[in-house]
N, C-alpha and C positions, 0 to 999 in steps of 0.2 A: 748208853742209855738214851742219848739224844737221837740215835738212829731209830730206835724203837718208837719213840714219840712221833718222828716224821712219818714212819710207815703207818702209824695209826691214823694220823690226820689225813693222809692220802686215801686210806681205805674208807674213811668216813665220807670224803668228798665224792668218791666214785659211787658209793651207795646212795648218797643224796641226789646226785645227778641222774642216776638210773642209766648210765651209758649213753647219753644223748650225743648224736653225730652232728657235725657242722655242715652248713650249706655253703658251697663254694663253686667258682668258675674253673674249668679245666680245658686244656692244659694250662699250667701256670707258666707265664712268661716264655712262650715258645720262640725258637729261632728257626726261621725258614729261609729258603732261597728266594730271591726277588723274582716275582712273577708266578710263584706257586699259589695254590689254594689251601685253605685251612678251615677246619670246623671247630667252633668254640661251643662248649656245653656247660649248662648250669645243673649241677647235681643237687637235688633236694630230697633226701630220704624221708620216710614217713615220720621218723622220730627226730628229724633234724630241727634245728632252731627256727628255720623259716616256716615250719609248719604251724607255728604259733601265730603267724601273721593272719589277721582277720581276712576272710574271703580269699585266701591264697589259692591260686590255680596256675598251673604251668602255661595255660593258654593266655594268661594275662601278662606274661613276661614280654618285655620289649628290649631291644639291644641298641647300643649307641657306639659309634666309632669316632673317637676324638670329639665327643660331645655332639655328634650329629647322628640322628636316628637312621638306622639301617632299614631299608625298604623291607616290608613284611614278606615279600615273595622269596626272600632268602632264609626265612624262619622255617624250622621243622621240629618235630617231636620225635626224639629217639625212642623213648618209652614213656609211660604215663607220668613218670617222676622226673624226666630229663628233657627239658627244652634245649634247643641248640640253634646256632646260626652259622651259615657257611659264607666265607669271604673268598671270592675267587680273584685270581690274577693280582695278588697283593704286590703293589709297586712302591709302597712307602718305605723309607728306611726304618721307621719306628712308629707304632701306633698303639693306642689303648682302647680295648674293647670292654665295655661295662654292661652289666645286666640290671634292669630296673623293673619296678612294678608300681602301679598306681593304687593307693589305698586312701579312701575318703578324699580324693582329689589331690593327694600329696604324692610326690615322686620319691619312692624309697629305693636306695641303692642296695642291691643284693650282693654285688661282688664285681670283680673285674680282673683283667689280665693284660699284659703288655706283649705285643708281637714285634719281634725284631727280624729284619730281612738282611741276610748277608749279601754281598755283591754277587751277581750272576757270573759264573765262570765264562771265560772267552770260549768261543766256538768257531767252527769252520776255519781252522788254521790252514793256510796254504803258503808255500814258499816257492820262489822262482829265482833263477840265476839268469840275468840278462847280460848277454855279451856286449861289452862296450869296447873291448879291445880284441885282439886276435885270440879267439877261443877262450876268453876270460871275461868275467864280469862280476858285479856285486851280487850278494845273496840277500834277498829281501823277503820278509814274511808279513802276511796280513791276517786279520782275524775280525770277528764280529763280537761286539760288546755293547749292550744297551744300558746307558746310564746318563743322568744329567749332572752327576757329581764330578768334581775334579778328581781324576783317577790317574794313577801312575802305573804304566805297563812295563813289564820286563820280559823280554824274549830270550829264552835259553836255547842254545844250539850245542848239542853234545856230540862230539866226534870221538874217535877211538881213544885218544890220549888227552883230550882237554874239553872243557866246557866254556863256550863263549856267551857273552851277554850283550843285549841291545836294549837300551832304555828309551822309552818314548811316551808321550802323553796322548798319542792317537795312533791309529793303524794307517799305514804299515810302518815297519821298522827295518832299516837296511844295515847289514853288516859289511864293513870294509875289511875283507879278509885277506890275509897274505896268500900268495899263490899256492903254497903247500897245503892249504886247508880247503881249497875250492873243490877239487874233484874227489870228495869222499862222501860216503853215506853219513847221515846224521839223524839225531832225535831232537825234536823241537817241541817246546811247550811254552805257555804264556801265563804270567800271573798278573792279576789286577788288584790294586790296593787303593781304597778310598776311605771315607768316614764310616762306611758301613762295615768295613773289614777287608779281608784279603781272600781272593778266589783264585784257584789254579785250574788251568785247562787240562784236558786229557792230552797225553803226549802223541806226537805225530812222527812217524818214521819216513824218511825221505831217501830215495835213491838219487844219486847225483844227476844222472841223465833224465830222470823224471822231473827235475826242477829247472832244466835248462830251457830257455826260450830265446829264439833268435828273431831277427827281422824278416819281413817277407822277401820272396825272390825279386830279382831285379830284371828289367828289360824284357817284359812280356811282349811277345809278338805272335800274330796269328796270320796264316796265309791260306786263302781259299784255293782248292784244287778243283777246277771245273772238269778236268779229265777223269779223275778218280772219285769225284764227288765227296770230298772230305775236307777237313780243316787241319792244318798242321800247326801245333802250338809249341813254341820254344820259350825259354827263359834262362836267366843266369842265377848263380848262387847268391845267397844273402850276404850282406856285408859282415865283416868280422868273423866269418867262418871260412877257415882255410884248410884245416886238416880233419875236422870232425866229419863223421858220416852224416849225411842229410837225406831225408826222404821227402817226397813232394806229393801234393794232392791238388788235382785240377777240378774246379767247379765250373760248370757251364749251365746256362739257363736260357730258355726262350719262352716267350708268352707266359703261360701259367705252369711251366714245367721247370724243375731244377734237378740236376744230377751231379754226382761226384765220381771221380775215378778212384781206383784203389791206390794206395801209396806206391809211388814210383821212385825207383832208385836213381834215375837220371833226369836230365832237364829237357826231355823231348817226349811228345806224345802226339797221337793222331786221334781226332774226334770224328767219328762217323756222322754223316748227315742224316738226321731223322726227319727234318722238315726243311725242304729247299726254299730258297729265297725268303729267309726269315732272319730276324735280328737275333744273333746269339751274343750273350754277355758272358765273357770268360775271365776268370781270375785264378790265382794259384797261391798256395801257402806251403810252408815247409816246417820240419822239426828235426832236431838232432837225435841220433839213434846210436845204438851199439853196433858193433861190427856184424853181429849175427841178426840184427833187427829184432832182437827179443824185447828190448826196452826202447820205447819211443818217448822223447821228451815232450814238452809242451808245444803245441802248434802255434806257429806265428800268426799274426793277423793276415787277412787276405790282401793280396796286392790290388791296386786299383783296377777296376773292371775295364776290359777292352771289348767294345761292341763291334761286330762285323756281320756282314750278310752271308748267309750260307749259300754255297753255289747252287745253280739251277741247271738241270739237265735240259739243254736247249733242244736236244734231239726229240724230246717229247712235246715240244711247243709247236704252235701254229702261227703263221703270219697271215692275218686277215686284212684284206684290202677292199675298199669300196670308194665310191666317188659320189659327189653331189651332182645332180643333173644340171647341165648347162642350158640356160635360156637365151643365150646370145647366139645368133646365127653366124655372124662373121667374127673371126679372131676369137674363137672360143677360149674362155678361161675356165678350167676345171679344177676343183678342189679335191685332192686325193687324201684319203684318211686310211690309216692302217693301225693295227693293234698287234704288237708282238710281245715279247717278254717285257715285264715291267722294267722301266728304266732304273728303278731302285735296286733291281737284282744285279745290275752291272754285268749281265750275261752278253750284251751286245755292245761293241765299241762304236759302230756307226752304221748308217744305212746308205745304200746306193740306189738312186732312182734312175731308171733308164727309160727314155722315151724314144720309140721307134715308129717310123712310117716308111712309106716307099721312098727310097733314096734319101732317108733322113734318119739321124740318130743323135741323141743328146743324153748326157749323163750328168747327174747332180749328186754330190756327196753331202749327206746330212748327219748331224750328230745323233747320238743314241736317244737324246731327250726329245727329239722331234717325233710327232705322230701324225703330222699332216703337212701338206705343201700345196701350193697353187702352181699349175702349169698352164701355159698358153699354147694353144694349137694354132699354127699359122695357116693351115689349109683345111679344106672341107673333108678330106679323106679320113679314113679310120686310122687309129693309133693303137699300138700295143705298149702298155706301161708295165714294167717289172720293178719290184722293190725287193732288194736283197739285204739281209742282215749279216754283218761281219763281226768276227771277234778274232783279234790278232791275225788279221789278213786272211782269215779263213771264212768262207761263206758257210753260215750255219743255217740260214732260213732264206726262202725266196717265194714270192707270190707274183702272179701276173694277172692283169685286167685289160680288157679291150674296150676302147671308146669308139662307138660306131661313127660312121661318117654322117655328115649332115643329111637329113632326110631318111636315114636308116634307123633313127631312134624309134623305139616302140612308141606308138601313139594309140590313143583311145583305151588305155589300160586303166581300170578302175582302182582307186586306192582302197585301203581298209575302211570299213564303215563302223560307225558308232563307237569311236574311241573315247574313253573316259579316263580321268585321272583323279585320285583323291588320296588324302593322307591316311596312313595306317601304320600305327606303332612307330611314329617318327620316321617313316619312309614313304616314298611315293609309289602307290600301287596303280599300275596302268593296265587296262584290259581293252580289247577291241574285238570286232567281229571280222572273220576272215573274208576276203573277197570271193567272188563267184568262181574264180579260177584258183588253182592250187599252187601257191608260191613255194619256193625251196626254203624260205625262212624270212625273217624280218630283221631289219636294222632299226634299233631304237636309239635315238640321239637326244640327249637332254642337255640344255644349256642354261646357265644362270646369266651369262653375258656372252658376247661374241668371242671373248678370249678364254672363257671357262666352260668348255664343252667336253662331254664324254659320250661314248656310244658303246653299244653292246649288241651282239647277234644272238637271236633266239629262234627256235622253231615253234614255240608255244604262242598263244594269243593273249598272254598276260606276262607281266614282268614286274619285279619290285626293285626300285631304284633308291640309291642313297643320295641325300642332298642336305644342304645346310638348312637349319630351321629358319622360318619366316623369310625365305628367299623364294621368289617366283621363278619357276623353271618352265622353259618352253620345250615341249617334248614332241618329237617327230617320229612317227612310225612309218617305215618304208618297206614294203614287200619287195622281194627280188626273186628272180629265177636266173636266166642267163644274163639279164640286164636289170637295171634299176627301174622301178615303177614310181609313179607319183606318191608322195608322202602325205600323211594326215597329221596335223599339228593340234595339240591340246596344251592347256596350262595346268600346272599343279604345284602344290606345296608339300614338302616333307613334314612340316609342322606349321599350321596356320597361326596367325596372330590376329590382332584387331584390324578391321578393314580400313580403307582410305576414308578421308573426311568428305562429307557431303558439301557441295558448293552450289552457288547460284540459287539460293533459296529465295523465292519470290511469293509475296502474298498479294492477291488481287481479288476483285469481285466481292469487296466487303459489303455485307448487308447488315440489317439490324441483328440478326441471329446467326450469321454464317460468314465464311470466308474461304477462298480457294488457295491452297498452299501447293506450290510447284517447286521442284528442285531438279538439278542435273544428276543423273545416276553416276555412281562410282564405277569407273572402268575396271574390267577384270584384270588388267595388267598393272594395276596400282597396288602398292604394298599395304597390308601384308596378309590379306585374307580375302576370300570370296564373300560377297554380300549375300545373305540369305533372306533378309527382310529389312524394311525401313520402319521406324517408329517416329511419329510426329508428336512431340510434346508441346502443350500449350497451357498457359495459366494467365489469370487476370490479376488485378491488384490485390485481391483477397488472398492470394498465395496458393489456392487449390489447383493442383496440376492434374491434367487429364492427358490421355494419349490415344493415338490410333495407330495400329500396326498393319502394314501391307507387305506383300511379297516383293521380291527384288525386281519384278518386271513393271511395277507401278511407280510412277514418278509424280503423282499429284493426289491430294486428299482434300475433300471438301469438309470443313469443320462446321458442325451444326450445333444448335441449341446454345449459342453464345448469348451473353448479356448485351442488350442494346447500349450503345454509347459508352463502351468500356475499352480500356487499354489492355492489350494482350501481348505477351511475349511467347515466341514460338521458336523451336529449333528441331532439327531432324537428326535422329541417331541411326547410323548404319550398323548392322550386326552381322558377325560371322559366327562360325561354330566355336571360335576361341575367344572372342572379345567384341567390344563395341567402341564406336568413335562418335562423338557429338559434333555437330556443326556449330557455327556461331549463332547467337541469339538475334532475332529480328522482332521488331515491334510493329503492331498495327492496331487500328481502332475500328470498332464496329460503328455503323451509322446509328444515329438517334432515331431516324424515321425510315420507314420503308421506302425504297425507290419508287414504287408505284404511287405512294402517297405524294411524293415530291413531284412526280410527273403529272398527276391529276391536279395538284395545287397549281403548277405552272400553267396547265391548259386552262383551268377555270379562271385563274388570275388574268391571263391574257385576254380571254373572252370578256371578262368584266371590264377591263380597261377599254377594250374596243367598244363595248356597249355604252360605257360612260361617255366616250368621245362622241358617239353617234347621238346620244341624248343631249349632250351639251350643244353640239352644232345645230341640232333641230330646234332646241329651245332658243338659241341665239337668233336663228332665222325667223322664228315666230315672233319673238319680241321686236326684232328690227322691223318686221313687216307690219305688225298691228299695234305696237306700243310706241315706238320711237317715230317722231315726225321727220320726214326727210327734209333736208335743207337743199333748196334748188341751187343748181350751179349756174352762176351768172354767165358762164361761157356758153351755156346752152340756150340763153335767152334770144328772142328775136331781135332784141335791141342791138345785138352784136352785128347783125346784118345791115343795120341802118346807121352805123357809125360814119362820121365824115371820112372823106377819102384821105385827108391828111393824117388820119390816125393810122393808116396802113404804112405810112412812111417810117423809117427808123427814127427813134428819138435821139435828139442830140443832147443827151445829158452828160455833162462833163465828168471826167474821172474824179473820184473822191479824193485821190491823192495828189491832184493838181495844185500847184502853189497859188494860182490865181482864182481858185474856186471860192465863190462867195454866194451862199444860198440863203435867202431870207424866208422867214415864215410869214405867211399872209393868209387872210381869210378870203374865201371865195364867195362871190355873190353874183346874181344875174346882172348882166350889162344892159340887157333890154328887158323890160318888164314883160313877163309872160313868156319868156324864151329861156332856153338852156344856154348857158354861156358856152362859147366856143373857145377852143384852145388853139391859138395860132401856132404855126410852125416856127420853130426856132431858126430855121434857115432864113425866114423873111426878116428877122430882126437879129442882127449880130450882136447888139448890145444886150447887156444883162440888166433888166429892170429889177426894181425891188419886188414888184409883183407882175405877173404876166398880164399883158394887155387884155382889156375886156373884163378884168376881175376887179371887184371893189371889195372894200372891207366894211361896207355898210351892212349891219345885221338886218335880217328880214325874218319874217315869221315863217314858221315851218309850214310846209305844204304837204298835201296828201300825196302829191306826185313824187315818185322816187326815180331819179335817173340812176341807172345801174351801169357801171363800166367795169372793165377788166383791169387788174393791177398793172402798173407800169414796171418794167424791169429797170433796175439800177445796176448796170454792169453785170447783167446775167443773174443777179440774185433777187429773189422775190421779197418785196417788203410786206411783211405780215400786217394785216389789219387788226383793228381792235374788235372786241366782242360786240356783235351787232345788238345784243340784248341790252348793253349798257351805254351805247353811244349812238348818235344819229348819223345821217349821211354826211360825209365830208371828204374833202380832198386834203391830202397831207403835203404840206410844203416844208421843206427842211432848209435850214440855214446853217451852214457849216463854216465857222471861222477858221482861218489858217492857224491861229494861235490856240484853238481848242482841239482837244483829243477825243471828244465824244460828240454825238449827234443829239441835238435838242429838237424835240418834236412837240407840236401843239395841235391837237385835233380841233377842227373848225366845223360847226354845223352848217350845212348848206341846205336851205329850204327849197323844196320844189316850187317852181314858179306857178302861180295861179293863172288860170286861163284869162287871157286879155285880148283886147282887140288887135293888138299888133300882129303883124304877119310873122310867120315862122317858116323856116324851111320845111319843105314838104316831107322829107325823110324824117326829120326830127319830130315833126308833129305826129306823123304816123306812129313813131316809137312811143311818144308820150301817150297817145290815145290807146295804144295796146297795153301800156303799163296801167293806165287808169282803168281800162276794161278788166285787166287781170286783178287789180286791187281797187275795187270801187269804194272801199272803206274810206270815209273822209278823214279819219284820224291819221295824223302824220306817223311815219315809221322811220326810224333811224337805222343806218347801216354803215359799215366801213367798206370802202371801195379801194382796193389796192391797184397799183399801176400795172401789175403783172396780169390782171384780168384782161386789160385791153391788149396786152402783148400776146396772150394766148388766143384772144379773138382774132387778132390780125393774122 
């Protein structure tokens, strides 16, 4: 009865629900291999429970992987009711994928699933048997397995009657097998076990000989055969291989070519020469094989390469010889140059130079590396020079040249014209014009230094030469016929760099707005490029820089439109096609004034000074003549001609430094009324009186008459008188005491005598009359009379 009740309840539930289907995520909890891709779908039938969600739409669904949103470009719609997401290259051990929808700003979870990744099975299994003893060695297997988890590997090797195991935590794994299990076929597989689970590889079937690997052959040797033009290659068996059959393979390569020989059963082969005088790199490897060569084991590694020069067929080569023209007339030294097979080919062992003249022969043996030599000719006659190349005592090449006798050398021959050299594709391209005659060819010689020279023969009027970059080469083109003719030399670079530095920059002729800049040109033989132009840069303190560019033939520039009285910096830049080089900086200053202004200022200033001097001198002469009153010179008076005769005698005035000197000061007056006192000679009176005889100290009234005398000298020194404007006429007497150190003076007025009845000497009377006639003014006049006046008059 209870069963019927249960069935009734279930029927009622199904009727009430109306058969509604659930919405869910598929597949449910899938298990995949690591690295695989999987598609997760959300199924929402029309009568499903999720259809009751307001505003439900499959396009509003979004997916999350371990609570991180999956990018929308991985979403897709399988059908209108089934949204999906694709996850590629799944690498996680385990992850949860959930399906969500936003409703009224709320995240509603619709369902989810858990993805589990089993470990990836090992792949690329390979096994090898490496001989460590005679024809035996361990069996080792390797595989590939990508994981970051701690994994345990087990290698199984199954032979006819047993299965062997090798455990390892990484690849490879090596079996230490007994001898009876080595040389058998086997099946091998590998299992990997970690936290994700266990994975088993596909089995691999191995033939014994296919797993054996030996070492490379030993003692590789190569011999060049110059007679047969091939290379003989020999080698020895690999170590630990005594009885097993071995095959060999030879590899040889040169330049950009590489070739292999077919497997060879023996240890000898001959390589034919495909490119003579070329570096061949040769190596060899080997492998163990069955007796019928049906199965070949693993190839060994290549032996170390051996590089050799392939032989050169000397019979097809030429020995070219030429010489440099000698410029010395006596004891000529001639440089011989020749070009045979390259020394790197080792086709020639040595050279023999033979010098022959009439009744003379000399031979010189030179090594193969030589390509030139100097010979000295002892006489003026012609010489024959032969150069022979030898290999193993056999003459393989020979060439002869004749050196003409002195005076027989061709003269007046013109060299090539218009030779030029320039850089082209990192090489030196040289071209020239042929002379008016037709030479047999041209010798082109290019040298970086005296010890680094090369030469080449050509029949064309151009040639392309190789050279080192940024190195200056001296190139000589020499035409020749039966003899050598003069050469033409040019300079060239294979690759130019920046030119040399400009030197000796000089700034001169500075004006208010200009200056002249000069410099020394960069020579063509300086490193590392030819100058094509010069640029003069200049700037003032404001920092604004200007420049002027000129071609390489100009070495001076006049700068214009400069600021007056300003400091400038200037430098010169040399330019080539590949770079530039700057000179040192130099300073100069422009003038504040124009030179013409300074010259005119100097001229007018000089004229002004001269004019002022002339005006001053003229004014002084006019003032002296018309304004200043002249002072008569007593020495020019007629009185001087009427002085007593004793005045013409020398005065006996004692030396002022004498110990017995005693000079008294006294006044002078007339001794005879109406007469001028006379001064007696000191020779007549040897005693020294207090006052000179005839002189009294009685004062008298001044007179209008003025006796004028010339000053007396005292030991050659003139005693200066007082100002006649402030003192009267007087004689000065000095008294010098021996105990005193200075001279005491007292001026005394001497009145002129009035005319009286007493007689007077005729000469003195005439003098007085002349004075009175000259000065009729009755007023007295005072004056100083110095003793040197009389002395000059005498």
